[in-house]
PARO-993893 format. One line per field, with one value per residue (C-alpha): x, y, z; residue number from 1. Coordinates in steps of 0.25 Angstrom, whole numbers. Each point is the difference from the previous one (the first is absolute). Example, Ala and Ser with C-alpha at 12.3 -4.5 7.8 and 13.67 -1.06 7.14 Angstrom:
c1	(49; 6)
c2	(-18; 14)
c3	(31; -2)
k	(1; 2)
This chain:
c1	(375; 3; 13; 1; 13; 9; -10; -9; -14; -10; -15; -13; -7; -10; 6; 6; 14; 4; 14; 1; -9; 0; -11; 1; -11; 1; -9; -8; -5; 0; 6; -14; -15; 0; -1; -4; 13; -2; -6; 11; 11; -7; -3; 15; 5; -9; 7; 15; 10; 6; -7; 8; -7; 5; -5; 2; 1; 0; 13; -7; -5; 14; 8; -2; -15; -5; -1; -12; -6; -5; 12; -7; 0; -7; -12; -7; 13; 0; -14; 7; 11; -12; -7; 12; 6; -15; 3; 15; 8; 13; 3; 12; -3; 10; -3; 3; -1; 7; -4; -2; -14; -9; 2; -6; -9; 9; 12; -10; -4; 10; 10; 11; 1; 10; 1; 4; -2; -2; 12; 3; 1; 5; -8; -6; 12; 5; -12; -2; 15; -4; -12; 6; 11; 12; 3; 1; -5; 6; -7; -4; -11; 3; -12; -9; -13; -13; -9; -11; 0; -3; 14; 7; 9; 9; 13; 12; 8; -11; 3; -2; -11; -3; -8; 5; -4; -9; 11; -7; -13; -8; -10; 6; 12; 2; -8; -13; -13; -3; 14; 12; 12; 9; 0; -5; 13; 12; 9; 13; -10; 4; -1; 9; -2; 11; 1; 11; 4; 7; 10; 12; -4; 13; 6; 15; -2; -10; 4; 6; 4; -4; 7; 3; -6; -10; 2; -12; 0; -10; -2; -9; -5; -7; -7; -10; 1; 5; 10; -4; 2; -4; -1; 7; -5; 7; -10; 4; -7; 7; -8; 1; 4; -3; -10; -10; 6; -8; -3; 10; 7; 6; 16; 5; -3; 7; -4; 7; -1; 0; 1; -9; 5; 10; 4; 6; 5; -6; 6; -4; 7; -7; 6; -4; -7; -10; -1; -3; -11; -3; -6; -11; 10; 4; 15; 4; 4; 3; -5; 6; -9; -7; -1; -7; 2; -10; 6; -10; -8; -10; -3; -8; 9; 15; 9; 4; 11; 4; 13; 3; 7; 7)
c2	(464; -12; -4; -10; -3; 10; 12; 6; 6; 6; -2; 4; -9; -8; 1; -12; 3; -4; -3; -6; -11; -1; 4; 1; 1; 11; -4; -13; -3; -15; -3; 1; -2; 10; -6; 13; 0; -15; 4; 10; -10; -10; 9; 4; -14; -5; 10; -3; -10; -3; 3; 4; 0; 4; -7; -4; 7; 13; 3; 1; -12; -7; 2; -2; -4; -1; -14; -5; -13; 1; 0; 3; 13; 9; 7; -1; -3; -15; 2; 12; -9; -10; 10; 6; -14; -3; 12; -1; -11; 5; 7; 1; 1; 8; -3; 9; -7; -2; -15; -11; 0; -12; 1; -14; 6; 10; -11; -8; 12; 12; -2; 9; 4; 9; -1; 15; 1; 13; 8; 15; 12; -6; -13; 5; 2; -14; -7; 5; -3; -14; -1; 7; -9; 9; -6; -17; -2; -9; 1; -13; -1; 2; -9; -10; 5; -11; -5; 3; 8; -15; -4; 12; -2; -5; 0; -7; -5; -8; -11; -15; -8; -15; 0; 12; -8; -10; -9; -12; 3; 1; 10; 5; 10; 15; 7; 8; -6; 11; 7; -4; 1; 8; 14; 9; 7; -6; 7; 4; -1; 11; 1; 8; 3; -11; -15; -7; -14; -8; -10; -8; 2; -6; -1; -1; -14; -9; 0; 10; 1; 9; 12; 0; 9; -5; 6; 0; 4; 1; 5; 9; 5; 11; -8; 12; 11; 12; 3; -1; -2; -13; -2; -15; -6; -11; -8; -10; -11; -7; -14; -6; 8; 1; 10; 2; 8; 7; -6; 10; 11; 13; -2; 9; 8; 7; 12; -3; 7; -8; 5; -7; -14; 2; -11; 2; -9; 5; -6; -1; -2; -9; 0; -2; 13; -5; -15; 2; 4; 4; -11; 0; 4; 13; -7; 1; -14; -7; -15; -11; -7; 4; 14; 1; 13; 7; 12; 6; 13; -2; -7; -11; -1; -6; -10; -10; -7; -4; -2; -8; 7; -8)
c3	(409; -9; -4; -14; -7; 7; -3; 11; -3; 9; -3; 8; 10; -7; -14; -9; -5; -14; -6; -14; 1; 15; 8; 15; 9; 11; 11; 3; 14; 1; 15; 8; -6; -11; -13; -7; -9; -5; -14; -2; 2; -8; -13; 1; 1; -12; -9; 6; -4; 14; 11; 15; 11; 14; 11; 14; 16; 4; 6; 14; -1; 4; 12; 15; 5; -15; -2; -9; 1; -15; -9; -13; -9; 10; -3; -15; -7; -3; -6; -8; -5; -5; -8; -7; -3; -7; -10; -1; 6; -4; 14; 7; 15; 8; 16; 11; 13; 13; 2; -8; -7; -5; -15; -4; -10; -6; -2; -8; -8; -2; -9; 8; 14; 7; 15; 2; 16; 6; -5; 0; -9; -12; -1; -13; -6; 5; -4; -14; -3; 4; -10; -11; 0; 3; 13; 1; 14; 10; 13; 9; 9; 14; 5; -5; -7; 5; -9; 11; 14; 5; -2; 9; 6; -11; -3; -7; 13; 6; 9; -5; 5; 1; -13; -8; -14; -6; -5; 7; -7; 14; 5; 12; -5; 2; -11; -1; -8; -9; -3; -1; 11; -7; -3; -10; -2; 8; 9; -11; -12; -9; -16; -10; -15; -3; 5; 8; -1; 12; -1; 5; 16; 6; 14; 2; 6; 4; 16; 9; 14; 10; 0; -16; -10; -10; -14; -9; -14; -12; -14; -4; -15; -4; -11; -3; -11; 9; 10; 14; 13; 10; 14; 3; 14; 8; 8; 11; 8; 11; -1; 13; 13; 15; -1; -12; -11; -12; -13; -7; 5; -9; 3; -11; -13; -11; -9; -13; -13; -13; -14; -11; -2; 11; 11; 13; 12; 13; 13; 14; 13; 12; 13; 14; 1; -11; 3; 16; 8; 14; 8; 11; 11; -9; -4; -14; -5; -14; -1; -9; -11; -14; -5; -12; -8; -13; -8; -9; -2; 12; 11; -8; -12; -4; 0; 12; 6; 13; 10; 13; 12; 8)
k	(1; 2; 3; 4; 5; 6; 7; 8; 9; 10; 11; 12; 13; 14; 15; 16; 17; 18; 19; 20; 21; 22; 23; 24; 25; 26; 27; 28; 29; 30; 31; 32; 33; 34; 35; 36; 37; 38; 39; 40; 41; 42; 43; 44; 45; 46; 47; 48; 49; 50; 51; 52; 53; 54; 55; 56; 57; 58; 59; 60; 61; 62; 63; 64; 65; 66; 67; 68; 69; 70; 71; 72; 73; 74; 75; 76; 77; 78; 79; 80; 81; 82; 83; 84; 85; 86; 87; 88; 89; 90; 91; 92; 93; 94; 95; 96; 97; 98; 99; 100; 101; 102; 103; 104; 105; 106; 107; 108; 109; 110; 111; 112; 113; 114; 115; 116; 117; 118; 119; 120; 121; 122; 123; 124; 125; 126; 127; 128; 129; 130; 131; 132; 133; 134; 135; 136; 137; 138; 139; 140; 141; 142; 143; 144; 145; 146; 147; 148; 149; 150; 151; 152; 153; 154; 155; 156; 157; 158; 159; 160; 161; 162; 163; 164; 165; 166; 167; 168; 169; 170; 171; 172; 173; 174; 175; 176; 177; 178; 179; 180; 181; 182; 183; 184; 185; 186; 187; 188; 189; 190; 191; 192; 193; 194; 195; 196; 197; 198; 199; 200; 201; 202; 203; 204; 205; 206; 207; 208; 209; 210; 211; 212; 213; 214; 215; 216; 217; 218; 219; 220; 221; 222; 223; 224; 225; 226; 227; 228; 229; 230; 231; 232; 233; 234; 235; 236; 237; 238; 239; 240; 241; 242; 243; 244; 245; 246; 247; 248; 249; 250; 251; 252; 253; 254; 255; 256; 257; 258; 259; 260; 261; 262; 263; 264; 265; 266; 267; 268; 269; 270; 271; 272; 273; 274; 275; 276; 277; 278; 279; 280; 281; 282; 283; 284; 285; 286; 287; 288; 289; 290; 291; 292; 293; 294; 295; 296; 297; 298; 299; 300; 301; 302; 303; 304; 305; 306; 307; 308; 309; 310)
């Protein structure tokens, strides 16, 4: 059974389905070494305005004792993607996967990528609503996607190193010689059919005493052409502490709905719960010093400010 725009139809295994000007290939084996369906897929793509390709992992490739040492698309899927791209580059790539994949080639060549994960029986209806524009997506990545498997483990809240950047223009700094340090898609990343602008990030005062509540506000404007939702994210960095602290930690997020052209002020409250940490003896403590704040749409974007804790 296949569902299309609210209508459920049935067709036999091995047969193609045509509704209006849209043709669906019923079956194509691509997750092994079988390339027998490649030519049929390419011929169909040649005569189509847009190609929707659903690739990724089998559901049982994720879970306990199912780790992978290679994060590429399994089997011959990457080859299929490239072959179809040669005849029709207007591709919407829909991914079903249970882990971050290496998508460097796809990011460079494919105009639209939908991360659909391993969902349930209504996956088709949900994804169709997003692709056809009936629903404006607002999801954000709960993990970082690497540029290649050699970057793993890769995560947004890593700890500071002695030479994290090359500001001093010397050869000895934390980097790879063949790829950027940054992830392909960072933690918290996610696109929408509209756009959002961040401005006027403020803390209620420049200095606080321990035990006081820190108030943070920022204005978010929907500057695009459609109503939408945005997940506003607040990241915090304790600059100097008695033990090493991450370069940033997600300390607050807020899902807000904004109509086209609308502006809202989003507020965050930081208390000892957000400002402190457990030391090496297992005791929770809040230390004085400088705290840097960044608020934006992902872990690698946004506006910055800071405050002092006395």
